[in-house]
C-alpha positions in Angstrom: 51.0 17.8 -30.5 51.3 18.5 -26.9 48.3 20.7 -27.2 46.1 18.1 -28.9 47.3 15.0 -26.3 46.1 17.3 -23.5 42.8 18.5 -25.5 42.3 15.0 -26.5 42.6 13.8 -22.5 40.5 16.7 -20.9 37.9 15.9 -23.5 37.9 12.1 -22.6 37.8 12.9 -18.9 34.7 15.4 -19.0 33.0 12.6 -21.2 33.5 9.9 -18.4 32.8 12.6 -15.7 29.5 13.0 -17.5 28.4 9.8 -19.2 25.1 10.7 -18.4 24.4 14.3 -20.5 23.6 12.8 -23.4 21.0 10.7 -22.2 19.2 13.0 -19.7 17.4 15.3 -21.2 16.0 12.1 -23.7 14.7 9.8 -21.4 12.9 9.8 -17.7 13.0 6.4 -15.7 9.9 5.7 -13.4 10.4 2.9 -10.4 8.5 1.6 -7.8 9.3 -0.9 -5.7 7.7 -2.4 -2.4 10.9 -2.3 0.3 9.4 -5.2 2.7 9.0 -3.6 6.0 11.7 -0.5 5.7 11.5 0.2 9.3 14.1 1.9 11.3 15.0 0.6 14.9 13.5 2.7 16.9 10.1 2.4 18.8 7.3 4.9 17.8 4.7 4.4 20.6 2.3 5.4 18.0 2.5 2.5 15.8 2.7 -1.5 16.2 6.4 -1.4 14.9 7.7 -3.4 18.5 8.6 -6.5 16.2 11.1 -4.4 14.6 13.2 -3.1 17.4 16.3 -4.8 18.9 14.3 -6.2 21.7 11.0 -7.0 19.3 10.6 -10.3 18.2 12.5 -10.2 14.6 15.7 -8.8 16.7 15.9 -5.7 14.1 18.9 -3.9 15.1 21.0 -1.3 13.3 23.7 -4.0 11.2 20.3 -5.5 9.6 19.2 -2.3 9.0 22.0 -1.0 7.1 22.2 -4.0 5.2 18.6 -3.4 4.2 19.3 0.0 3.2 22.5 -0.8 1.3 20.9 -3.6 -0.5 17.9 -1.2 -1.6 19.9 1.4 -2.6 22.0 -1.5 -5.2 18.5 -2.6 -6.6 17.5 1.0 -7.4 20.7 2.4 -9.1 20.3 -0.6 -11.1 17.9 -0.6 -12.7 18.3 1.6 -15.3 22.1 1.4 -16.2 21.8 4.8 -18.0 21.2 6.7 -15.1 19.5 6.9 -11.8 15.6 7.0 -12.0 13.4 10.4 -11.8 11.2 9.3 -10.0 10.7 6.3 -7.4 7.5 5.3 -5.6 7.9 3.3 -2.7 5.8 1.2 -0.3 6.5 -0.2 2.9 8.3 2.3 4.2 7.8 3.6 8.0 8.8 7.6 8.1 10.5 10.1 7.0 13.8 9.2 8.4 14.1 5.9 6.7 13.6 8.1 3.5 16.1 10.2 4.4 18.7 7.4 5.2 18.2 5.3 1.8 18.6 8.5 -0.2 22.1 9.1 1.6 22.9 5.4 0.9 25.2 4.8 -2.2 24.8 5.8 -5.0 21.4 7.0 -5.0 23.2 10.0 -2.6 24.2 11.5 -5.9 20.5 11.8 -7.1 19.9 14.6 -4.8 16.3 13.3 -4.5 13.6 15.4 -3.0 11.0 13.4 -0.8 7.0 13.2 -0.6 5.4 11.5 2.4 2.7 11.7 4.4 2.3 9.8 7.9 -1.0 7.6 6.7 -3.2 5.8 9.3 -1.9 2.3 8.7 -1.7 0.6 12.0 1.9 -0.8 11.6 2.9 2.7 10.6 3.8 1.5 6.8 3.3 4.1 4.0 3.8 5.3 0.8 6.3 7.4 -0.3 7.6 9.2 -3.8 11.4 10.0 -4.5 12.4 12.3 -7.4 15.2 13.7 -8.2 15.4 17.9 -7.9 17.5 18.0 -11.1 15.3 16.3 -13.4 11.8 16.8 -11.8 10.1 20.1 -10.4 7.4 19.6 -7.2 4.6 21.5 -7.5 2.0 19.6 -4.8 0.7 16.8 -3.6 -2.1 15.5 -1.5 -2.8 12.1 0.8 -5.9 10.9 -0.2 -7.4 9.0 2.2 -9.6 6.1 1.8 -12.3 5.0 4.7 -15.1 2.2 4.1 -19.0 2.9 4.7 -19.7 -0.1 6.5 -16.4 -0.8 7.9 -15.8 2.7 9.6 -13.2 1.0 12.2 -10.9 0.1 9.4 -7.7 1.9 8.0 -5.6 1.6 5.0 -2.8 3.4 3.3 -3.4 6.6 2.0 -3.0 6.8 -1.9 -0.2 9.5 -2.4 -0.8 12.5 -5.4 1.6 14.2 -6.3 2.2 17.3 -9.2 5.3 18.2 -11.2 6.7 18.9 -14.2 10.0 17.7 -15.9 12.9 20.2 -17.2 11.3 20.3 -20.3 8.1 21.6 -18.6 6.1 18.8 -19.2 3.3 18.0 -16.2 3.2 14.7 -14.6 0.2 13.8 -12.5 2.1 10.6 -9.9 0.0 8.2 -7.9 1.5 5.8 -5.2 -0.8 3.1 -4.0 -0.1 -0.1 -1.3 -3.8 -1.2 -1.4 -5.6 -3.8 1.3 -3.4 -7.0 1.4 -4.8 -10.3 0.6 -4.2 -11.7 4.5 -7.6 -13.0 5.2 -8.5 -14.8 2.2 -8.7 -13.2 -1.6 -12.7 -12.8 -1.8 -12.8 -11.5 1.6 -10.6 -8.8 1.5 -11.2 -8.1 -2.5 -14.4 -5.4 -1.3 -11.7 -3.2 0.1 -9.7 -3.1 -3.0 -12.3 -2.2 -4.8 -13.5 0.5 -2.7 -9.8 1.6 -3.0 -10.2 1.5 -6.7 -13.4 3.5 -6.8 -11.7 6.0 -4.6 -8.4 6.6 -6.7 -10.8 6.6 -10.1 -12.7 9.3 -8.9 -9.5 11.4 -8.3 -8.6 10.6 -11.8 -11.5 11.7 -13.3 -11.5 14.5 -11.9 -8.0 15.7 -13.4 -9.4 14.2 -16.9 -12.7 16.4 -16.8 -9.8 19.6 -16.7 -7.5 18.3 -18.7 -8.1 15.9 -21.1 -4.5 14.8 -22.5 -3.0 14.7 -18.9 -0.3 12.5 -18.1 -0.9 10.4 -15.5 1.1 7.3 -13.7 -0.2 5.4 -11.0 2.1 2.7 -9.4 1.8 1.0 -6.9 1.6 -3.1 -4.7 -2.2 -3.2 -5.9 -2.3 -6.6 -4.1 -4.4 -7.7 -7.0 -3.5 -8.6 -11.0 -4.2 -7.1 -13.9 -7.1 -8.9 -14.8 -9.4 -8.4 -11.5 -12.1 -6.3 -11.0 -10.8 -3.5 -8.9 -8.2 -2.4 -11.9 -9.7 -4.0 -15.0 -13.1 -3.0 -13.9 -13.2 -0.3 -11.6 -10.2 1.6 -12.5 -10.6 1.2 -16.0 -7.2 -0.3 -16.5 -6.8 -2.4 -19.2 -4.8 -3.4 -22.0 -6.6 -2.5 -25.3 -3.9 -1.0 -28.2 -6.9 -0.1 -29.9 -10.0 1.5 -29.5 -9.7 2.6 -26.2 -11.4 5.8 -25.0 -9.5 8.4 -23.6 -10.9 8.0 -20.3 -9.5 4.3 -20.1 -6.1 3.8 -18.5 -3.4 1.6 -19.7 -1.9 -0.7 -17.4 2.3 -1.9 -18.5 1.8 -4.7 -16.7 -1.1 -6.4 -18.1 0.1 -8.3 -20.6 3.5 -9.9 -19.0 0.8 -11.0 -16.5 -0.5 -13.2 -19.3 3.3 -15.1 -19.7 3.8 -18.4 -17.5 6.3 -17.9 -15.0 6.6 -13.8 -15.0 5.6 -11.6 -11.8 6.6 -9.3 -9.2 5.5 -11.8 -6.2 6.2 -15.1 -5.7 3.6 -17.0 -3.1 3.6 -21.0 -2.6 5.6 -21.4 -6.5 2.5 -19.2 -7.9 3.7 -15.7 -9.9 1.8 -12.7 -8.7 1.5 -9.6 -10.7 0.9 -7.4 -8.0 3.4 -4.5 -8.5 2.2 -2.4 -11.3 2.8 0.8 -13.6 -0.5 1.9 -15.2 -0.9 5.3 -17.7 -3.1 7.5 -19.3 -3.6 7.2 -22.6 -1.7 10.5 -23.5 2.0 8.7 -21.8 1.3 6.5 -25.2 0.1 8.4 -27.8 2.5 11.5 -27.4 5.0 10.6 -29.4 7.2 14.1 -29.3 7.3 14.5 -25.7 8.2 12.0 -22.8 6.1 8.9 -23.9 6.0 5.0 -23.7 5.2 2.1 -25.5 2.8 -0.5 -24.9 5.4 -2.9 -24.1 7.6 -0.5 -21.9 6.7 -2.3 -18.8 9.8 -3.6 -17.1 10.1 -6.3 -13.8 13.9 -5.9 -12.6 15.9 -8.4 -11.0 19.4 -9.8 -10.4 20.6 -12.8 -9.5 21.9 -11.8 -6.4 18.2 -10.7 -5.0 16.7 -13.8 -5.6 16.8 -17.1 -3.9 17.1 -20.8 -5.5 14.2 -21.9 -3.5 14.3 -25.9 -3.7 10.9 -26.2 -2.4 9.5 -24.9 -5.7 12.4 -25.2 -8.1 12.8 -21.9 -9.0 14.3 -18.5 -8.1 12.1 -16.1 -6.1 12.5 -12.7 -4.6 15.1 -13.3 -1.4 13.0 -11.6 1.1 14.7 -10.5 4.8 12.1 -12.1 6.9 10.3 -15.4 6.6 8.0 -15.0 9.7 10.3 -14.0 12.2 13.7 -15.8 11.0 16.1 -13.3 9.3 16.7 -14.5 5.7 18.9 -11.5 4.8 17.4 -10.7 1.8 16.6 -7.6 -0.1 12.6 -7.8 -0.2 9.9 -10.0 -0.9 8.9 -8.3 -4.2 10.7 -7.1 -7.6 10.3 -3.7 -8.3 8.6 -2.3 -11.9 9.5 0.4 -13.9 9.2 2.0 -17.4 11.8 4.4 -19.1 10.0 7.2 -20.6 11.6 8.2 -24.1 12.0 11.5 -26.2 13.0 12.4 -29.4 
């Protein structure tokens, strides 16, 4: 009887210590988050980051920085209650240091994340990056895709980050992390640059599909355009066709949610925008034997503590870190998006 009791206790402890073991081979979580200016506190003489220093306009100091890291970690570790995300795309990160600090904060440390990051040509020094759990994803290669404009050679925007790797089940995936030109200056005035960025990205996607027609491609980012805008719908060819789509068309997992009132990832003057999106190739949906998702799998994550009850617009909006130079102490002005791929 004593032996049986010991066995049952040991079994219970083992189950509690490794609660994710029953899930890790069957689900694969991919998330994207605009971190709203994740800067360290040091001045980089090569970029326009002066405001994010203790002496700068925002009085950005170690206490605020550590709080920001803690809050971001809390969001990312909560996206899927069953596991830490295997893949995390990020934008508005300053450098490798802030990424190393982030993956060492809170429960993210358990993920033992690898980092893929390249410095971009953005004048403020904010970049995109990809984090991956080394136990669930094997990095193979990456490259940073520059975007230049023929008629505005002096303008610089964030690079697109392309990462290729394979899961523990040897499935090859192609990931693209994006942060397209903002709407600052007017939607119509800035739209041509987002369209040209879409052209650049589509060329790379086509080059992959030319050699691997059934490639599993996942494109994520803050596109600063809605799913129905020309850059995404027409140029990138990311739509919501659930029937009769050709093999080269992409499916935007956030497209149909964009058509629902009061749903989005970014709130501007009381209006929700679906700027943060996850887009997949046809094979990610059609392959029912291996990791795949459904047409409705795209999800926006939010929790009450991340939100601000905004009296000006009469609704909850993402609680931002700053409004201009005024410190609000929120986690980000965007909400993260994610998709859980499943395998039989």
